[in-house]
C-alpha positions as CSV (number, residue, x, y, z in Angstrom):
1,M,0.0,0.0,-0.1
2,S,1.3,3.3,-0.9
3,E,2.3,5.9,1.8
4,E,-0.4,8.4,1.1
5,L,-3.2,5.7,0.9
6,E,-2.0,4.3,4.4
7,F,-2.2,7.9,5.6
8,Y,-5.8,8.5,4.6
9,R,-6.8,5.0,5.6
10,I,-5.9,5.7,9.1
11,V,-6.5,9.6,9.4
12,K,-9.7,10.6,8.3
13,Y,-9.7,14.5,8.7
14,P,-8.2,17.2,10.9
15,V,-10.3,18.8,13.6
16,I,-10.6,22.6,12.8
17,T,-12.1,24.3,15.9
18,E,-11.0,27.3,18.0
19,K,-9.8,24.9,20.7
20,S,-7.8,22.8,18.3
21,I,-6.2,25.9,16.6
22,L,-5.1,27.4,20.2
23,L,-3.6,23.8,21.0
24,L,-1.5,24.0,17.8
25,E,-0.3,27.5,18.1
26,R,0.7,27.1,21.9
27,E,1.7,23.7,22.3
28,G,2.5,22.3,18.8
29,K,-0.5,19.7,18.8
30,I,-2.5,18.7,16.1
31,T,-6.0,17.1,16.4
32,L,-7.1,14.5,13.9
33,I,-10.2,12.0,13.6
34,V,-8.8,8.6,12.9
35,D,-10.1,5.2,12.0
36,K,-11.9,3.3,14.8
37,K,-9.3,0.3,14.7
38,A,-6.1,2.8,14.5
39,T,-3.7,2.7,17.5
40,K,-1.4,5.2,18.8
41,S,1.6,3.5,17.2
42,D,-0.3,3.4,13.8
43,V,-1.1,7.2,14.0
44,K,2.5,8.1,14.9
45,R,4.0,6.0,12.1
46,V,1.8,7.3,9.2
47,V,2.3,11.0,10.5
48,E,6.1,10.5,10.8
49,K,6.3,9.0,7.6
50,R,4.0,11.2,5.5
51,F,5.3,14.6,6.8
52,D,8.9,13.7,7.9
53,A,8.4,15.2,11.3
54,K,9.3,13.8,14.8
55,V,6.3,12.9,16.8
56,K,6.7,13.2,20.5
57,K,3.5,11.6,21.7
58,V,-0.2,10.6,20.4
59,N,-3.0,10.7,22.8
60,I,-6.2,8.9,21.6
61,M,-9.9,9.1,23.0
62,N,-13.2,8.2,21.8
63,T,-15.8,10.9,21.3
64,P,-19.3,10.9,22.5
65,K,-20.4,11.0,18.7
66,G,-18.5,7.5,18.2
67,L,-15.4,8.8,16.5
68,K,-11.9,8.3,17.5
69,K,-9.8,11.5,18.1
70,A,-6.0,11.6,18.3
71,I,-4.1,14.5,19.4
72,V,-0.6,14.3,18.1
73,T,2.3,16.3,19.9
74,F,5.3,17.1,17.8
75,A,8.9,17.4,19.0
76,D,9.1,20.7,17.5
77,K,6.4,23.3,17.2
78,D,7.6,24.4,13.7
79,D,7.0,20.8,12.4
80,A,3.3,21.0,13.8
81,M,2.9,24.4,11.9
82,R,4.4,22.9,8.7
83,V,2.1,19.7,9.1
84,A,-1.1,21.9,9.8
85,T,-0.4,24.0,6.6
86,S,0.0,20.9,4.6
87,L,-3.3,19.6,6.0
88,G,-5.1,22.9,5.3
89,I,-5.7,23.8,8.9
90,L,-3.7,27.1,8.7
């Protein structure tokens, strides 16, 4: 499976809310909606591979709407801004 196809199989879309933008600007974290079967290591692997950015940590939670949300923390805030620009968040 190609790198881009694998990324979009795991990552569905970015969350673009006021809170997620503040997290991005202040802490270098990006919020993504991911596949229900995705694990922390899956999300970390595809984000690092696709954007060539070092991921520090991934937190995953299930939303009340039944979606799975991942908050990806990058080692460098500049990497987070670059990835957010690539995803169309900024």
